[in-house]
C-alpha positions as CSV (number, residue, x, y, z in Angstrom):
1,M,73.6,54.1,-14.4
2,P,74.1,57.1,-12.2
3,R,73.9,56.7,-8.6
4,L,70.8,57.9,-7.0
5,S,70.9,60.2,-4.0
6,K,69.7,58.8,-0.8
7,E,66.6,61.1,-0.8
8,K,65.5,59.9,-4.5
9,R,66.2,56.2,-3.5
10,D,64.1,56.5,-0.3
11,R,61.2,58.0,-2.6
12,L,61.8,55.3,-5.1
13,T,61.6,52.6,-2.4
14,L,58.5,54.2,-0.8
15,V,56.8,54.3,-4.2
16,I,57.6,50.7,-4.8
17,T,56.6,49.7,-1.3
18,V,53.3,51.6,-1.7
19,T,52.7,50.2,-5.2
20,L,53.2,46.8,-3.9
21,A,51.0,47.5,-0.6
22,I,48.4,48.8,-3.1
23,A,48.7,45.9,-5.3
24,L,48.2,43.5,-2.4
25,G,45.6,45.3,-0.8
26,L,43.7,45.3,-4.4
27,W,44.4,41.5,-4.5
28,Y,43.1,40.4,-1.1
29,G,40.5,43.4,-0.8
30,I,38.7,43.1,-4.3
31,I,39.9,39.9,-6.1
32,T,39.9,37.6,-3.3
33,T,36.6,38.9,-1.9
34,R,35.0,38.6,-5.5
35,K,36.5,35.1,-5.7
36,Q,34.8,34.1,-2.5
37,G,31.6,35.6,-3.5
38,L,31.6,33.7,-6.9
39,L,32.4,30.6,-4.8
40,E,29.3,31.2,-2.6
41,T,27.2,32.1,-5.4
42,K,28.0,28.7,-7.1
43,A,27.3,26.9,-3.8
44,R,24.0,28.7,-3.6
45,T,23.2,27.9,-7.1
46,R,24.2,24.2,-6.8
47,A,21.9,23.9,-3.6
48,A,19.1,25.8,-5.4
49,V,19.4,23.2,-8.4
50,D,19.6,20.2,-6.0
51,R,16.2,21.7,-4.2
52,L,14.5,22.0,-7.7
53,E,15.6,18.3,-8.6
54,K,14.1,17.1,-5.2
55,A,10.8,19.1,-5.8
56,K,10.7,17.6,-9.3
57,N,11.1,14.3,-7.7
58,L,8.3,15.0,-5.4
59,L,6.0,16.0,-8.3
60,K,6.5,12.8,-10.0
61,L,5.8,10.9,-6.8
62,A,2.8,12.8,-6.1
63,D,1.4,12.1,-9.6
64,K,2.2,8.5,-8.9
65,A,0.6,8.6,-5.5
66,E,-2.3,10.1,-6.9
67,S,-2.7,7.5,-9.7
68,Q,-2.2,4.7,-6.9
69,L,-5.0,6.2,-5.0
70,T,-7.4,6.4,-7.9
71,A,-6.7,2.8,-8.8
72,A,-7.1,1.8,-5.1
73,V,-10.5,3.6,-4.8
74,D,-11.5,2.0,-8.2
75,K,-10.8,-1.4,-6.9
76,L,-12.4,-0.7,-3.6
77,T,-15.6,0.3,-5.5
78,A,-15.5,-2.8,-7.5
79,V,-15.3,-5.0,-4.4
80,E,-18.0,-2.9,-2.7
81,E,-20.3,-3.7,-5.6
82,S,-20.3,-7.2,-4.8
83,M,-20.6,-7.1,-1.2
84,A,-24.1,-7.7,0.5
85,S,-26.2,-4.6,0.9
86,G,-29.6,-4.1,2.0
87,V,-31.5,-6.1,4.6
88,D,-31.9,-9.7,3.1
89,H,-28.4,-11.0,3.8
90,Y,-29.7,-14.7,4.3
91,T,-30.8,-15.0,0.5
92,W,-27.4,-13.2,-0.5
93,A,-25.6,-15.8,1.4
94,I,-27.4,-18.7,-0.2
95,L,-27.0,-17.3,-3.7
96,L,-23.4,-16.6,-3.1
97,L,-22.7,-20.0,-1.8
98,E,-24.6,-21.8,-4.6
99,K,-22.4,-19.6,-7.1
100,A,-19.1,-20.4,-5.5
101,R,-20.2,-24.1,-5.3
102,T,-20.8,-24.4,-9.0
103,G,-17.8,-26.6,-10.4
104,H,-17.3,-28.0,-7.2
105,E,-18.3,-31.5,-6.1
106,V,-19.5,-30.1,-2.6
107,K,-22.7,-30.2,-0.9
108,I,-24.1,-27.3,1.0
109,I,-26.4,-28.8,3.6
110,E,-27.4,-25.9,5.8
111,V,-26.7,-22.3,5.8
112,T,-27.6,-20.4,9.0
113,R,-29.2,-17.0,9.0
114,P,-26.5,-14.3,9.2
115,V,-26.1,-12.4,12.2
116,K,-24.9,-8.8,12.0
117,G,-21.8,-7.9,14.0
118,E,-18.6,-6.2,14.3
119,V,-15.5,-7.7,12.4
120,G,-13.1,-6.9,15.3
121,V,-10.1,-6.6,13.2
122,L,-9.1,-3.0,13.4
123,A,-10.6,-0.2,15.6
124,Q,-12.9,2.0,13.8
125,F,-13.3,-0.5,11.0
126,P,-15.8,1.0,8.5
127,Y,-17.5,-2.0,7.5
128,P,-20.0,-4.2,9.5
129,A,-20.2,-8.1,9.1
130,A,-22.7,-10.6,8.5
131,I,-21.5,-14.1,10.3
132,F,-23.3,-17.3,9.0
133,T,-22.4,-20.8,9.5
134,V,-22.1,-23.4,6.7
135,R,-22.4,-27.3,6.8
136,G,-21.8,-29.3,4.1
137,A,-20.1,-32.6,2.7
138,G,-17.4,-33.6,0.0
139,F,-14.3,-35.3,-0.7
140,Y,-11.1,-33.9,0.8
141,H,-9.7,-32.5,-2.5
142,D,-12.9,-31.1,-3.9
143,F,-13.5,-29.3,-0.5
144,G,-10.0,-28.0,-0.7
145,K,-10.5,-26.6,-4.2
146,F,-13.8,-25.3,-3.1
147,L,-12.3,-23.3,-0.1
148,A,-9.4,-22.3,-1.9
149,D,-11.6,-20.7,-4.9
150,F,-14.1,-19.4,-2.4
151,E,-11.4,-17.4,-0.4
152,N,-9.8,-16.1,-3.7
153,S,-12.9,-15.1,-5.2
154,F,-14.2,-13.2,-2.2
155,P,-11.3,-11.3,-0.6
156,Y,-13.7,-9.5,1.9
157,F,-14.7,-12.8,3.4
158,R,-13.0,-14.7,6.3
159,V,-13.4,-18.4,6.9
160,Q,-13.0,-19.1,10.6
161,N,-14.1,-22.2,13.1
162,L,-13.5,-24.6,10.4
163,S,-14.0,-28.0,11.5
164,L,-13.7,-31.2,9.3
165,A,-14.9,-34.8,10.3
166,P,-15.0,-38.0,8.4
167,G,-18.1,-39.2,6.8
168,S,-21.2,-37.3,5.9
169,D,-24.2,-37.2,8.2
170,S,-26.6,-36.2,5.5
171,V,-26.4,-39.4,3.3
172,V,-28.7,-42.3,3.8
173,G,-29.2,-45.5,1.7
174,P,-26.9,-46.9,-1.1
175,D,-24.7,-43.7,-1.1
176,A,-23.7,-44.2,2.5
177,A,-20.7,-46.5,1.6
178,A,-19.2,-43.5,-0.6
179,A,-20.3,-41.0,2.3
180,S,-17.8,-43.0,4.5
181,E,-14.8,-41.6,2.2
182,S,-16.1,-38.0,2.2
183,L,-15.8,-35.2,4.8
184,S,-18.4,-33.4,6.5
185,F,-17.3,-29.7,7.3
186,R,-18.6,-26.9,9.3
187,M,-17.1,-23.4,9.0
188,D,-18.2,-19.8,9.9
189,I,-17.9,-17.1,7.3
190,V,-17.4,-13.5,8.1
191,A,-18.6,-11.3,5.3
192,L,-18.2,-7.7,5.0
193,I,-21.2,-5.8,4.4
194,K,-21.5,-2.6,2.3
195,P,-22.2,0.3,4.7
196,D,-25.3,2.6,4.0
197,K,-24.1,5.9,2.7
């Protein structure tokens, strides 16, 4: 191979250096920035897909919450249908206690007239209350079953000021011996009243 002159060698070195510089410039200027842009686009796409999945999950939760709300409103409507309404709460209380007493060996001796008042449970509670006192007698287990069934059947009632005493004060004569084994009870019942709409 013949020797190149110094001038040709310098030009060749210059051409190689410029070619390498242009190749490196293209690599770093175009290809690397394009790769970086692709990576950023992939990250944005991944974030958008994540946001879309979260939105889909929220939509599913919204449908579930709406169905739960509908079920709760239906349940509330069913409970409100069995609440006292109108003005004659005394007859309603007596009929209700007689209905609850069926199937139980408990005597209802006295029911006081309901007094309309506030429940006092929560602030701005939308339901007024009818508070009435019930006196009666029965054996311990019979009264326990009656009370449990009563509270489970009427979730909008609250029994308070329950007092039990031995014996029954309403039995006279031959049944007095059996009455000594029974209990007399007195309790206040707070019943929610369906509001006028």
